Every structure is written in C-alpha cells, then in structure tokens.
N, C-alpha and C positions, 0 to 999 in steps of 0.2 A: 405289314400294311397297317396303317392307323385308321380307325373308324371312329367318327364322332357319334355320340348317342345322347339322347335326352332322357334323363332319369327323373322320376318322381321323388323329390327331396322331402316334402312335407305335405300334409293334407290341407287343402284349401278350406278356409272359412269364408263363406260368401264367394265373390268372384275370384277365380284363380289369378294369381299374379306371377311375375317372373321369379319371385322369391320361393315359390313352391317347386321349382325345377332346377336342375343342374345340367350343364353341358359337360359331358365326360368324354375323354379320349381313351380308346381301348385298342390294344394291339390284336389284330386278327391273324390267326395262324392259317396254315394250309389245310384244305379239306382232307379229312381222313377217309378211311374205307367207307364207301356208301354215302359219303357226304358231298354237298355242293356248296360253292361260294357264290352268293348273289350280290351284285351291286344294285342297290336300290335307286330307282329313277324318280319315284313319287312316293310320298307318305300321305296317308289319309288322316284328316282332322275332322272329328265327329262329335256332336253334342253328347252322345251317350257316355263318352269318356269321363265327363264331369262326375256322373253318378258313381262310376267304378272307382274313382279316386277316393271316395269317402271311406270305404272299408275294404273293398275287394282286392285292390292292387297293392303289392308290397312296396315299401319305401326303399329308396336307394337301389332301385332296379330300373331297367329300361322301360319307358312308357310303352304299354301294349297297344297295338293298333295295326290296321291294315297297311300294306305297302305293295308296290309293284316294282319289279326289278328284272334284271337280265342275268342269267347264269354266266359267270365268267370263268369258272373252273368246275370240273365235275369228275367225281369218282363214283357216280351213281348211274347205272345204265338207263334209268328212266328219264334222265335229263341230259341234254346235250348243251355244250357251250353255245351261247347265242339264244337259247330258249328264253321267251318272256314268261314270267310267272307272277302270281299274286300269293301273298302269305300274310300271316298275322304276327310276325316276329318283331314288330315294333318300330319305334322311331330311331333308326340307326342308318348309317350310310352303307354298311356292308353287313351281311348276315350269313353265318354258317348254318347249314341245316342237313338233316338226314333225309329230307324229302317229305317228311310227315307234315300234312297240312299245307303243302306247297302245290299250287294248281297251275297247270299250263293255261295260257290264253292264246287266242288267235288274233294277232294284230291286223289281220286282213278284214275282220268284221267291223272294227271301230277303232278310233284313235286309242293309243295306249292309256292315256289318262282316264278315258271313259270307263275302264275296268275297275276303277275305284269309286265310280259315281253311277252314271246312268246304266252301265252294263255290269255293275258290281253290287255291293251290299245295299246301298241306298235304293238302287233300281229294283232289286228283288224285294226289298222291304215295302216299297210302294205297290208293286205288282201283287204280292201275296197279301199285304195288309188290306188292300181294297177288294180284290177279287175273291180271296179265300176267307180271311177273318171277317171282312165287312160283308161277305155274302152278297156282293153287288149283283143287281139285276139291271139289264139294259134299260136305259131311259130314266133311271132314278135321279133325284136331285141330291147333289153332294156338296158339302161344305168342308173345306180344308183350311186348317190354321197353319201358320208358318208356311204359307203356300209358295213363297219364293225360294225356299230352301231346297236342298238336294232331294229330299223325299217328297215334300209337299208339292213341288212343281211338277213332279212326274205323276203323282196321284191325280192331279187335276187333268193332265193331258190324257192319261189312260182312260179316265172317266169320259172325257170328251170324245175320244175315239169310239167309245161304246154308246154314244148317243145321249150323254147326260147334260143337264144344266149344272154348271159348276160355279161355286162361289168360293172365293179365297180371301184370306186376310194376310197382311204383311205389315212391316214396321216403318215404311216410309212411302211418301207419295210416288217417288220414282219406281219403287218396287210394285206398287199397285198398278201404275201405268204399264209396266212391263207385263204383268199378269194378263191384263186385258188386251194389249196390242200385239204382244209377241207370242204368248202362250195360249191365247184363245179362251180365257176364262170369261164367262158370261157377266160376272159381276165381281168386283174386288173392293176392299176397303182397308184403310189405315186403322189398325186396331188402337193406335195411340191417340187418335183424334176423333174417332167415330164411336157411336154406340153399337156394339155388335148385334144386339137383338133388333134394333131398328133397321140395321142393314139387312139382316136376314129376312125380316118381314117385307122389306122393300123388294129384295131380289127374288124371293120365293114366297108369295102370299099364301100359298097352299101348304107350306111347310117343307121340311127337308127330310130325306130318307136316311142319309148317312152323314155322320160327322167324323171326319178323319182327324183324330186328336193328336196334336203335336205340342200343345201349349198348356192347357189347363186354365184355371182361374175364370175370369168373367166370360171368356169365349165358350168354355164348357157349360157354364150356366145358361148362356144364351141358346146354345145348341139344344140343351135338354128341354128348354121351354118351347122351342120351335120344331122339334122333331115330330114327325107324324107317328101314328100308332105303328108298332113293330119296327121302329127305327133302330139303327145299329150305330154303335160308337166303337170302332176299332182303335185301341189306345196304343199308339206308337211311342209317344213320349209326352212329357209335361215340362218343357224347358223353363216355364215360369217359376218352377220350384227348385231347379237344380242348384241354384246358388243361395238358397235360404240360409240365413245364419240363425241368430237367436230368435228373430221374428219369422215365423213361418207363413208362407202364402196360404190364405184360407181356402178350404175346399168348397165345392159347390153347395149352395144352401137349398137346392131344389131337387135333391135326389128322389123325392116323392113323385116327380114326373115319370120315373121309370115304372111305377106300379101299374097305373091304369092304362098307360100307353104300351105296356109290354116291351119296353126298351131294353136292348141288350148292350152292355158295356163289356168289352173283351180285350184284355191285353195280349200282346204277342211279341215275339222276337223273330228275327229273320231266319234262325235255324229251323223254324217250323215249316219252311218252304223249300226244303232240299228237294223234294219230289217235283217241284215246279221249275227247278233250275233250268233244265234243258229247254222247256217250252218258253220260259221267260227270255232266254238268250235269243231264241229264234224270233219271237215276237218283237223284242226290243230292237234287235239289229234291223229288222224289216221296217219298223216305225221310224228309226233314225234315218235310214236310207231314203224313205219316201217323204221325209220332212214332216211326218205327223207328230213326231216328238222332237222338240228342241231342248237343248240343255245349256246351262251356263256353268262356268268354272271360275273360281277365284283362286289364283295361284300365287303363293309366296315363294321366293327363291332362297334356297339354302337351308340346311338344318338349323342354322343359327336363328332363323326366323320362325321356327316351328311353334314356339310358345306364343309369339306375337299373333300368329295365325289362329291358334287355339283361343286366345283371349278375344280375338275379333268375332268369333262365333256368337258371343254373348253381347256384342256391341253393334250387331247388324252390319258387320263389315263384309259379309259374303253375299253374292248372288249365286244361287245354286251350290254346287259342291266346293268345299274348301280343301285345297291341296297344298302340299309343299313339294316343289321340284328340287331334286338333288343333283341330277346329272342329265345330260343328253343321251339319247339312245345310241 
C-alpha cells in the first residue's frame, strides 16, 4: 500500500510557501504484533504549526499534526477494525501505530470532523483557556482577537453561554458580520480598518475583564489600555508574529498598564487541560446539540492541497476550523 505524506523540506522565512514542503510517497507495510493500520479521513491544519517549523520539527520528516481516521487493520486488542480514532501522527494518508497516543472517539456525539475542531484540540483550548487560565467569572466582559477562527469563535460563544458581554475582532467585514449575526457577539470590528482601542471603548465603556489573546500587536496594546483592574490576558497565540522575518513585529509599548491595574498575563497550551477533558466533551456536545454553540469548517480536499490550506491560514482563507479531507468514512 502506498501512502502520500507531506514533509517539511526547509524552514520558512516569513510566510510559508510550497517550496518549504515536499509531497512524498511511502510504502506502508502490514501492522505487526500490537500494531494497527489507520486510514486517515481528515488532517488538522493549525496556526501553531508555523512556530514549530522554526526549530522544533525535523526536516525531511512528515509534518506533525492532528488527524482523524478509521482503523482498517488491527493486531491490537484495544482497537477493532472500524473504530474511529484521533492521533498526532501527522500529515499522511495512512499511519501505522502501536496505539500509543491514539484515542477512540464517539461518532454518535458529533460529526467526525468536529473531533479535530470544536470537539477536539481547538475546542478544549478555548474551554480551558477561558475558564481555567482566564479564571473567568460569570457576567464578565470578554474581548477575543481572531474571533472568527477555530479557537476564538468558541471562546466568544462559551463566554456568551455564561452571561458575558463579548467583543470580537476579525480580518474582514464578512467575518465581522458572521460574528454578530450567527455567533451572537455583542460587538465586532475589522481590525484592518478600525481602531481597536476606539472600538473597545465604544463597545465596553466601563472596560473589559478578559482579553483572550490570539494575535498580539496593536490589539494587545488596546486591550492593556482598556482592561479593568485585576484584568486577565490568557495568551493562546500571537499569530501576527509567526511569520516575522528580518523585521520583527513590535511588542506592546504599554506594559506599565499591568502594574497599577494588577493585570495578569498568562500563557498556556492545551495539554494543561487534560483534567477538564471529560467535562469539556460533555458540555460541548450538549451545547452543540442545543444550538448554543455553532461552528464553521473550511475544508480542502486531498493531501495534495494540505500546503495550500496551511498557507490559507495566514491569508484569512478560513472561517472556523481549517481541515483537509482525505477520504470518506
């Protein structure tokens, strides 16, 4: 059996391009003792991958990342043929595994693709980042940057479920309209054409309590200025800096705001929320079923288009979660 894979060929400088990747064909053998063979149905495409390419990931190896698939052969008693699973074995059509790091999912709770988005890593990131790292209190005012993305769109909706006033920013007027009309944000603005601080002052004259940070740059500065005393900034990402080349995006010039306001800035990664996983799945599946949480997916077809999908993350090509579909269930 031949499996196509996407390898990291060179480290990007600035925006990634197709020249940084290679499409490789590899023969996949039969599963050995204790192993399973997974046919991948969806690949996850995420902004964090750009940062890992700089140093952490080896060259000329398969791109690391989340995937969802179906077990098609098994020599492992913990997995049956037909089981649906998620794993982190990367951008490939087929994967051999001994089962370590492979997780069963319940396709009865949500559509399969949701387990790489709203029911998966982005969903748990939003849930834990707001409720745990952000130390959210019901009724607080929350500002979310990159609010139309896979994480930001869920942060805003979770906050609304808990009684918040929610403000979001996005990179186009269409996305701003979607935040307000489809996702229930109280206020949203196009960060490319609006003044972030002016928008925050208009939407929340008394200030904001939490800024869920996905972007950095001017929006972080505006949030620092407009945060109330004891405000919190859970730092999920800073996508405005990911493709910095020789010229680096400047940091906030007003960190002194943190001193007398007692503001907390705290970074986090999704692995911090393992203990919340079960409750997250219960809550999120209930919110999806009730219609309290809506989600969007942007899906490219075929592993040949995985790099195009990744480039699109940094060009505003996605609404919600970016995925690559490899096969039908």
